[in-house]
C-alpha positions as CSV (number, residue, x, y, z in Angstrom):
1,M,-57.7,55.7,-17.8
2,A,-54.1,55.0,-17.5
3,R,-52.0,58.1,-16.8
4,I,-49.4,58.3,-19.7
5,A,-46.8,60.8,-19.6
6,L,-44.3,61.7,-22.4
7,F,-40.9,62.7,-21.6
8,P,-39.7,64.0,-24.8
9,G,-36.0,65.2,-25.5
10,S,-33.1,64.7,-28.0
11,F,-31.3,63.1,-25.0
12,D,-28.3,63.4,-26.7
13,P,-26.8,62.1,-24.3
14,F,-29.4,60.9,-21.9
15,T,-28.0,62.0,-18.5
16,N,-28.5,61.1,-14.8
17,G,-30.6,64.2,-14.3
18,H,-32.9,62.7,-17.0
19,L,-32.7,59.4,-15.2
20,D,-33.9,61.2,-12.1
21,V,-37.0,62.8,-13.6
22,V,-38.0,59.6,-15.0
23,R,-37.6,57.6,-12.0
24,R,-39.7,60.5,-10.0
25,G,-42.3,60.5,-12.9
26,T,-43.0,56.9,-12.5
27,Q,-44.1,57.7,-8.9
28,L,-46.7,60.1,-10.4
29,F,-47.8,58.3,-13.8
30,D,-48.9,54.8,-14.6
31,E,-46.3,54.9,-17.5
32,V,-43.7,56.8,-18.8
33,I,-42.3,57.0,-22.5
34,I,-39.1,58.3,-23.0
35,A,-39.5,59.9,-26.5
36,V,-36.2,60.3,-28.2
37,G,-36.5,62.8,-31.1
38,N,-34.2,65.0,-33.4
39,N,-33.9,68.8,-32.4
40,S,-33.9,70.5,-36.2
41,S,-31.6,73.0,-34.9
42,K,-29.1,70.6,-33.8
43,T,-26.6,68.3,-35.1
44,R,-26.6,64.7,-33.1
45,Y,-23.3,63.6,-31.4
46,L,-24.9,60.1,-30.9
47,P,-27.4,58.4,-33.2
48,V,-30.9,58.1,-32.2
49,E,-30.9,54.3,-32.5
50,Q,-27.7,54.1,-30.2
51,M,-29.4,56.3,-27.7
52,L,-32.5,54.3,-27.8
53,D,-30.6,51.1,-27.0
54,L,-28.7,52.7,-24.1
55,I,-31.8,54.2,-22.5
56,A,-33.9,50.9,-23.0
57,E,-31.2,48.9,-21.4
58,V,-31.2,51.2,-18.2
59,F,-34.9,50.7,-17.8
60,R,-35.1,46.8,-18.8
61,D,-36.5,46.0,-15.7
62,E,-39.0,48.7,-15.4
63,P,-42.0,47.8,-17.1
64,R,-43.7,51.2,-16.6
65,V,-40.8,52.8,-18.7
66,R,-40.9,52.7,-22.4
67,V,-38.4,54.3,-25.0
68,Q,-39.6,55.3,-28.5
69,A,-38.0,57.4,-31.2
70,Y,-40.5,60.0,-32.8
71,K,-40.5,62.6,-35.6
72,G,-42.6,65.5,-35.9
73,L,-44.2,67.6,-33.3
74,T,-44.2,66.5,-29.7
75,A,-47.9,67.4,-29.2
76,D,-49.1,65.2,-32.1
77,F,-46.8,62.2,-30.8
78,A,-48.2,62.5,-27.5
79,R,-51.7,62.2,-28.8
80,E,-50.7,59.2,-31.1
81,V,-49.4,57.1,-27.9
82,G,-52.4,58.3,-25.6
83,A,-50.1,60.6,-23.3
84,R,-52.1,63.1,-21.8
85,Y,-49.2,64.7,-19.9
86,L,-45.7,66.1,-20.8
87,L,-43.2,65.7,-18.3
88,R,-40.2,68.0,-18.1
89,G,-37.3,68.8,-15.8
90,L,-36.2,72.2,-14.6
91,R,-32.8,72.9,-13.6
92,N,-33.2,76.9,-13.2
93,T,-35.1,79.9,-14.1
94,T,-33.7,79.9,-17.8
95,D,-35.1,76.4,-18.2
96,F,-38.6,77.5,-17.1
97,E,-38.6,80.4,-19.4
98,Y,-38.0,77.9,-22.3
99,E,-40.0,75.2,-21.2
100,N,-43.1,77.6,-20.6
101,T,-43.0,78.7,-24.1
102,I,-42.9,75.2,-25.5
103,A,-45.6,73.9,-22.9
104,Q,-47.9,76.8,-24.1
105,A,-47.3,76.0,-27.9
106,N,-48.0,72.1,-27.1
107,R,-51.2,73.0,-25.4
108,H,-52.3,75.2,-28.7
109,V,-51.7,72.2,-30.9
110,N,-53.1,69.8,-28.5
111,P,-55.5,71.2,-25.9
112,E,-55.7,68.0,-23.9
113,L,-52.1,67.9,-23.1
114,E,-50.7,69.1,-19.9
115,T,-47.2,69.8,-19.0
116,V,-46.1,68.6,-15.6
117,F,-42.5,70.3,-14.4
118,L,-40.3,68.5,-11.8
119,I,-37.3,70.4,-10.3
120,T,-34.1,68.8,-10.6
121,S,-32.7,67.5,-7.8
122,P,-30.0,69.9,-6.4
123,A,-26.9,67.3,-6.8
124,L,-27.8,66.8,-10.6
125,A,-28.9,70.5,-11.5
126,A,-25.3,71.3,-12.9
127,I,-25.4,68.5,-15.5
128,S,-26.4,69.3,-19.0
129,S,-26.1,67.3,-22.3
130,T,-24.2,69.8,-24.0
131,I,-21.2,69.8,-21.0
132,I,-21.2,66.1,-21.3
133,R,-20.6,66.2,-24.8
134,E,-17.8,68.7,-24.9
135,I,-16.1,66.4,-21.8
136,H,-16.8,63.4,-23.9
137,R,-15.5,64.9,-27.0
138,F,-12.2,65.8,-25.8
139,G,-11.5,62.4,-24.0
140,G,-12.7,63.4,-20.4
141,N,-14.5,60.9,-18.0
142,V,-18.3,61.4,-17.8
143,D,-19.1,58.3,-15.9
144,D,-20.3,60.5,-13.1
145,F,-23.2,62.1,-15.3
146,V,-24.5,59.2,-17.4
147,P,-26.3,56.0,-16.4
148,F,-24.2,54.3,-19.0
149,A,-20.8,54.2,-20.7
150,L,-20.6,56.3,-23.6
151,P,-19.6,55.0,-26.7
152,K,-16.4,56.3,-28.4
153,V,-17.2,59.0,-31.1
154,N,-15.1,60.0,-34.1
């Protein structure tokens, strides 16, 4: 049975930290599905479709990485695509507290789903999508933080 991991998030935008987690995840799993979802408590900066295209281009030569949009519960989507693992990156203890709560809820919804945490590489630990959005929104250069050129946003 293939070891399929789901790497879910809003990825608004997808950062070099996310890229690092996916690349390291491909060393652990047969397939990693980057699942781009909408966080109901956030307004998106970049449209899901645009982010899907940008991420897919980054992994165009990596056959074990797939990019998909999803709606609804992550645990249900994992079941739909045959993923038995959730892949998550942790930058700090605050991330752990948040991710641990989500992991427990996902396990309640889908008891066969195991969450695997990877500690963010130290050089990338300060990167967050929120900070990148703010820098980009006000015309700053974010090239060191993302694996593609971010489009202009009005």
